[in-house]
C-alpha positions as CSV (number, residue, x, y, z in Angstrom):
1,M,-31.5,-63.3,-65.9
2,R,-32.0,-63.8,-69.6
3,I,-34.2,-66.8,-70.1
4,A,-35.3,-68.8,-73.2
5,M,-38.7,-70.3,-72.5
6,L,-39.7,-73.2,-74.8
7,A,-43.4,-73.9,-74.8
8,P,-45.3,-77.0,-76.5
9,L,-46.6,-76.0,-79.8
10,Y,-49.9,-77.9,-79.9
11,E,-51.7,-75.0,-78.0
12,S,-51.2,-71.3,-77.9
13,V,-49.7,-69.5,-74.8
14,P,-52.2,-69.2,-73.1
15,P,-54.5,-71.7,-74.7
16,V,-57.9,-70.7,-75.7
17,G,-59.5,-73.9,-74.2
18,Y,-57.9,-76.9,-72.6
19,G,-54.1,-76.9,-72.2
20,G,-52.6,-77.1,-68.7
21,T,-49.1,-77.0,-69.6
22,E,-49.4,-73.9,-71.8
23,R,-51.4,-72.1,-69.1
24,V,-48.6,-72.8,-66.6
25,V,-45.9,-71.5,-69.0
26,F,-47.9,-68.4,-69.7
27,H,-48.2,-67.5,-65.9
28,L,-44.6,-68.4,-65.2
29,T,-43.4,-66.2,-68.2
30,E,-45.7,-63.3,-67.1
31,E,-44.4,-63.3,-63.6
32,L,-40.8,-63.7,-64.5
33,V,-41.1,-60.7,-66.8
34,R,-42.9,-58.8,-64.0
35,R,-39.9,-59.7,-61.7
36,G,-37.5,-58.1,-64.1
37,H,-36.2,-61.2,-66.0
38,D,-35.5,-60.8,-69.7
39,V,-37.6,-63.7,-71.2
40,T,-37.9,-64.8,-74.8
41,L,-40.9,-67.2,-75.4
42,F,-40.6,-69.7,-78.3
43,A,-44.1,-70.7,-79.0
44,S,-46.9,-70.7,-81.6
45,G,-47.5,-67.4,-83.3
46,D,-50.9,-66.9,-82.0
47,S,-49.6,-66.7,-78.4
48,R,-49.9,-63.6,-76.2
49,T,-47.1,-62.7,-73.9
50,S,-45.3,-59.8,-72.2
51,A,-42.1,-61.5,-73.1
52,R,-40.3,-61.4,-76.6
53,L,-42.1,-63.8,-78.7
54,V,-40.4,-66.0,-81.2
55,P,-43.2,-67.5,-83.4
56,V,-42.1,-71.0,-84.3
57,C,-45.3,-71.8,-86.3
58,P,-48.1,-69.5,-87.4
59,A,-50.7,-70.9,-85.0
60,A,-51.2,-73.8,-82.4
61,L,-50.8,-77.1,-84.1
62,R,-53.8,-78.8,-82.8
63,G,-55.9,-76.4,-84.9
64,C,-54.0,-76.9,-88.1
65,S,-56.0,-79.2,-90.4
66,R,-53.3,-79.5,-93.0
67,L,-50.5,-80.5,-90.6
68,Q,-48.5,-83.4,-91.9
69,D,-45.4,-83.5,-89.7
70,P,-45.6,-81.7,-86.3
71,I,-42.1,-83.1,-85.4
72,A,-40.6,-80.5,-88.0
73,Y,-41.9,-77.5,-86.1
74,H,-40.7,-78.9,-82.8
75,L,-37.2,-79.5,-84.4
76,L,-37.4,-75.8,-85.8
77,Q,-38.1,-74.5,-82.2
78,L,-35.0,-76.3,-80.9
79,G,-32.9,-74.9,-83.8
80,L,-34.2,-71.5,-83.3
81,A,-33.5,-71.6,-79.6
82,Y,-30.1,-73.2,-79.6
83,Q,-28.9,-71.1,-82.6
84,Q,-29.0,-68.1,-80.2
85,A,-28.1,-69.9,-77.0
86,R,-25.3,-67.6,-76.1
87,A,-27.9,-64.8,-75.8
88,F,-29.4,-66.4,-72.8
89,D,-28.2,-67.4,-69.3
90,L,-30.6,-70.3,-69.2
91,I,-32.8,-72.2,-71.5
92,H,-36.0,-73.7,-69.9
93,S,-37.8,-76.4,-72.0
94,H,-41.3,-77.5,-71.1
95,C,-41.3,-79.9,-74.2
96,D,-40.8,-83.2,-72.3
97,F,-37.0,-84.1,-72.7
98,R,-36.6,-83.0,-76.3
99,A,-34.0,-80.4,-75.6
100,L,-31.5,-82.8,-74.0
101,P,-29.7,-83.7,-77.2
102,F,-29.2,-80.0,-78.0
103,A,-28.3,-79.0,-74.5
104,H,-24.8,-80.3,-74.7
105,L,-24.0,-78.4,-77.8
106,T,-23.7,-75.1,-75.9
107,S,-22.3,-73.8,-72.6
108,T,-25.7,-72.2,-71.9
109,P,-27.4,-74.5,-69.2
110,T,-30.9,-76.1,-70.1
111,L,-33.4,-77.0,-67.5
112,S,-36.1,-79.5,-68.6
113,T,-39.5,-79.8,-67.1
114,N,-41.7,-82.7,-68.3
115,H,-45.3,-82.1,-67.7
116,N,-46.4,-85.6,-68.6
117,S,-45.4,-89.1,-67.5
118,P,-41.6,-89.2,-67.4
119,D,-41.5,-92.9,-67.3
120,S,-42.2,-93.7,-71.0
121,P,-39.6,-95.7,-72.9
122,E,-38.8,-92.7,-75.0
123,N,-38.1,-90.5,-71.9
124,R,-36.2,-93.2,-70.3
125,A,-33.9,-93.5,-73.3
126,L,-33.2,-89.8,-73.2
127,L,-32.4,-89.6,-69.6
128,R,-30.2,-92.6,-69.8
129,A,-28.2,-90.9,-72.5
130,Y,-27.9,-87.6,-70.5
131,P,-28.1,-88.7,-66.9
132,D,-26.8,-85.4,-65.5
133,A,-29.3,-83.3,-67.3
134,P,-31.0,-80.8,-64.8
135,V,-34.7,-81.4,-64.5
136,T,-37.5,-80.3,-62.3
137,A,-40.6,-82.2,-61.0
138,L,-44.1,-80.9,-60.6
139,S,-44.6,-82.8,-57.4
140,E,-42.8,-85.2,-55.0
141,S,-44.7,-88.0,-56.7
142,H,-43.4,-86.8,-60.1
143,R,-39.9,-86.7,-58.8
144,R,-40.0,-90.3,-57.6
145,Q,-41.2,-91.2,-61.1
146,L,-38.2,-89.6,-62.8
147,P,-36.1,-92.4,-64.4
148,G,-32.8,-90.3,-64.5
149,G,-31.5,-86.8,-64.7
150,R,-30.5,-84.5,-61.9
151,C,-33.5,-83.1,-60.2
152,V,-32.9,-79.5,-59.1
153,G,-36.2,-78.8,-57.4
154,V,-39.9,-79.5,-57.2
155,A,-42.2,-76.7,-58.5
156,Y,-46.0,-77.1,-57.8
157,N,-48.1,-75.6,-60.6
158,G,-49.4,-72.3,-59.8
159,I,-52.8,-70.6,-60.7
160,P,-54.1,-67.0,-60.7
161,I,-56.3,-67.5,-57.7
162,D,-57.9,-64.1,-57.7
163,D,-59.2,-64.8,-61.2
164,F,-61.3,-67.6,-60.0
165,P,-64.8,-66.9,-58.8
166,F,-65.5,-68.1,-55.2
167,S,-68.7,-69.7,-54.2
168,P,-69.3,-70.1,-50.5
169,T,-72.1,-72.5,-51.0
170,P,-72.2,-75.9,-52.7
171,G,-74.1,-76.4,-55.9
172,D,-76.4,-79.2,-56.9
173,Y,-74.2,-81.0,-59.5
174,L,-70.8,-82.8,-59.8
175,V,-68.3,-81.7,-62.3
176,F,-65.5,-83.5,-64.4
177,V,-63.1,-81.3,-66.3
178,G,-60.2,-82.7,-68.3
179,R,-59.5,-85.2,-71.1
180,L,-61.9,-88.0,-72.0
181,S,-59.2,-90.7,-71.7
182,P,-59.3,-93.9,-69.6
183,E,-56.5,-92.7,-67.3
184,K,-58.4,-89.6,-66.3
185,G,-61.3,-91.7,-65.0
186,P,-64.3,-90.2,-66.8
187,L,-66.1,-93.6,-66.7
188,D,-65.7,-93.8,-62.9
189,A,-67.2,-90.3,-62.6
190,I,-70.2,-91.2,-64.7
191,E,-70.7,-94.3,-62.5
192,V,-70.7,-92.0,-59.4
193,A,-73.4,-89.9,-60.9
194,E,-75.4,-93.0,-61.9
195,R,-75.2,-94.5,-58.4
196,T,-75.9,-91.2,-56.4
197,A,-78.4,-89.7,-58.9
198,I,-76.5,-86.4,-58.7
199,P,-76.2,-84.7,-62.0
200,L,-72.7,-84.8,-63.6
201,K,-71.5,-82.0,-66.0
202,I,-68.6,-83.0,-68.2
203,A,-66.3,-80.4,-69.8
204,A,-63.8,-82.1,-71.9
205,K,-61.3,-82.1,-74.6
206,I,-61.3,-85.0,-77.0
207,N,-58.2,-85.9,-78.8
208,D,-58.3,-87.7,-82.1
209,W,-56.8,-90.8,-80.7
210,E,-59.5,-90.9,-77.9
211,R,-62.5,-90.7,-80.2
212,D,-63.0,-94.5,-80.4
213,Y,-63.1,-94.7,-76.6
214,V,-65.4,-91.7,-76.2
215,D,-67.9,-93.0,-78.9
216,D,-67.8,-96.7,-78.0
217,V,-67.5,-96.5,-74.1
218,L,-68.6,-93.1,-72.9
219,R,-71.3,-91.7,-75.2
220,P,-73.8,-94.6,-74.5
221,R,-73.6,-93.7,-70.8
222,M,-74.1,-89.8,-71.3
223,R,-77.8,-89.6,-70.9
224,P,-79.1,-86.2,-70.2
225,P,-80.2,-84.7,-67.9
226,L,-78.2,-86.9,-65.4
227,I,-75.0,-86.8,-67.5
228,E,-74.5,-83.6,-69.5
229,F,-71.6,-83.3,-71.9
230,L,-70.6,-79.6,-72.4
231,G,-67.6,-80.1,-74.8
232,E,-64.4,-78.0,-74.3
233,L,-65.1,-74.7,-72.5
234,N,-63.1,-71.5,-72.4
235,E,-61.4,-70.6,-69.3
236,D,-64.0,-68.3,-68.0
237,D,-66.8,-70.7,-68.5
238,K,-64.7,-73.5,-67.0
239,R,-64.1,-71.6,-63.9
240,R,-67.8,-70.8,-63.4
241,L,-68.7,-74.4,-63.9
242,L,-66.2,-75.5,-61.1
243,A,-67.5,-72.8,-58.8
244,G,-71.1,-74.0,-59.2
245,A,-70.4,-77.7,-58.4
246,V,-70.8,-79.5,-55.0
247,A,-67.6,-81.4,-55.9
248,A,-65.1,-82.0,-58.6
249,L,-64.5,-85.6,-59.6
250,C,-60.9,-86.5,-60.3
251,P,-60.8,-90.3,-60.2
252,L,-57.3,-90.4,-61.9
253,R,-56.2,-93.8,-62.9
254,W,-52.5,-92.9,-63.5
255,P,-49.8,-91.1,-61.5
256,E,-50.5,-87.7,-62.9
257,P,-47.5,-85.3,-62.2
258,F,-49.7,-82.6,-60.7
259,G,-53.4,-82.3,-61.8
260,L,-54.1,-78.6,-62.3
261,V,-57.9,-79.0,-62.2
262,L,-57.6,-80.1,-58.5
263,A,-56.2,-76.8,-57.5
264,E,-58.5,-74.9,-59.8
265,A,-61.5,-76.5,-58.3
266,M,-60.4,-75.7,-54.8
267,A,-59.7,-72.1,-55.7
268,T,-63.3,-71.7,-56.4
269,G,-64.3,-73.3,-53.1
270,T,-65.3,-76.6,-54.7
271,P,-63.9,-79.7,-52.8
272,V,-62.2,-82.5,-54.7
273,L,-63.1,-86.2,-54.7
274,A,-60.1,-88.1,-56.0
275,Y,-58.2,-91.3,-56.0
276,P,-54.9,-91.2,-54.2
277,A,-52.8,-91.4,-57.4
278,G,-49.9,-89.4,-58.4
279,A,-49.7,-85.9,-56.8
280,A,-53.3,-86.0,-55.5
281,P,-52.3,-86.7,-51.9
282,E,-50.0,-83.6,-52.1
283,I,-52.8,-81.4,-53.4
284,V,-55.9,-82.5,-51.6
285,V,-55.9,-82.4,-47.8
286,D,-58.1,-85.4,-47.0
287,G,-61.1,-84.5,-45.0
288,V,-60.5,-80.8,-45.3
289,T,-60.4,-79.8,-49.0
290,G,-61.9,-82.9,-50.3
291,F,-61.6,-86.6,-49.9
292,L,-59.1,-89.2,-51.2
293,C,-61.0,-92.4,-51.9
294,A,-60.0,-95.9,-52.9
295,D,-62.7,-96.7,-55.5
296,V,-66.1,-95.7,-57.0
297,S,-68.0,-97.0,-53.9
298,A,-65.9,-94.7,-51.6
299,L,-66.4,-91.8,-53.9
300,C,-70.2,-92.4,-53.7
301,A,-70.0,-92.6,-49.9
302,R,-68.1,-89.4,-49.7
303,V,-70.5,-87.4,-52.0
304,N,-72.9,-87.0,-49.2
305,L,-70.2,-85.6,-46.9
306,V,-68.4,-83.3,-49.1
307,S,-71.0,-80.5,-48.8
308,T,-70.1,-80.2,-45.1
309,L,-66.5,-79.1,-45.9
310,D,-65.5,-75.5,-45.5
311,R,-65.2,-74.0,-49.0
312,A,-63.3,-71.1,-47.7
313,A,-60.7,-73.5,-46.5
314,C,-60.3,-75.0,-49.9
315,R,-59.5,-71.6,-51.4
316,A,-57.1,-70.7,-48.6
317,H,-55.3,-73.9,-49.1
318,V,-54.7,-73.0,-52.7
319,Q,-53.6,-69.6,-52.0
320,T,-51.0,-70.9,-49.6
321,R,-49.6,-73.7,-51.7
322,F,-50.5,-73.2,-55.3
323,S,-50.2,-69.6,-56.2
324,I,-48.2,-68.2,-59.0
325,P,-45.6,-66.4,-56.8
326,A,-45.0,-69.7,-54.9
327,M,-44.5,-71.5,-58.2
328,V,-42.2,-68.8,-59.6
329,D,-40.2,-68.8,-56.4
330,A,-39.5,-72.5,-56.8
331,Y,-38.5,-72.1,-60.5
332,E,-36.1,-69.2,-59.6
333,R,-34.4,-71.5,-57.2
334,A,-34.2,-74.2,-59.7
335,Y,-32.7,-71.7,-62.2
336,E,-30.0,-70.7,-59.7
337,R,-29.1,-74.4,-59.0
338,T,-29.0,-75.2,-62.7
339,V,-26.6,-72.2,-63.4
340,N,-24.5,-73.1,-60.6
341,L,-24.2,-76.7,-61.7
342,S,-23.1,-75.6,-65.1
343,A,-20.5,-73.2,-63.7
344,A,-19.1,-75.9,-61.6
345,C,-18.5,-78.3,-64.6
């Protein structure tokens, strides 16, 4: 199949540091190429890929200090892709639902995957305007959040499990990896460390719009050696950090569509302590690969039990459910359904 893959432009594919969506796009693209598909990736110019790369902008937009209008590059991306739409059998956009207004201008079907919350007013407006647009979800929880569109499948995110180091024994610290925004629950993670006196290592990306929250709320509580802020790590360092932990804290306060770090932690053997929000109940097997907890008090109570869990079972669970081949199998089925829907119209 000839596939146009549209990636977000704020990070490269794959990202140097934080960037779950771009990492998923990278592994999806590489596996599709390995399976014999003809893939063209529309991404930032500093991306690496086995596919044909169309560089929409010179480098990832997050690192561009002189950027004035990022929307211009996103419009350019859509223009470049749909200008040559007839060269593809399918266009797969990972840029929220931005491609929907362009999709009806060509007979080439478009599949949209929203990696963020689909329930914003902007996304609702787009899906109301194009109610039959084919979309995929990252989990059953994500599918239930979709305010419209025609869901052609659920594709759990996949990770390269063999690239993650496995630690059969628990470490002596807790870990929090993600963005330092309220909905990710970093303050709850800090409180768990304070209550249990177990050190917490935080590896996190800070967006410009989150700096006030970090400076005013979080930094006063980051007191070494109990709370250690490591900044944004590269992928290898992040994986080693996860592998060395006794547990990964994921106290998400919003219905996250998937939560890649949950699978990444379990791939290293590290169990997850999470709130049952979003896709967490689909990713974590309560009492086997971690614990689903109602609040901070429950997180603290389970910290003393998490070291009794079988770390090999954590890794095996990810191998079965969240591998790259499993993810790509699901997307190939979604591609077939999308093309069939288009042919039937």
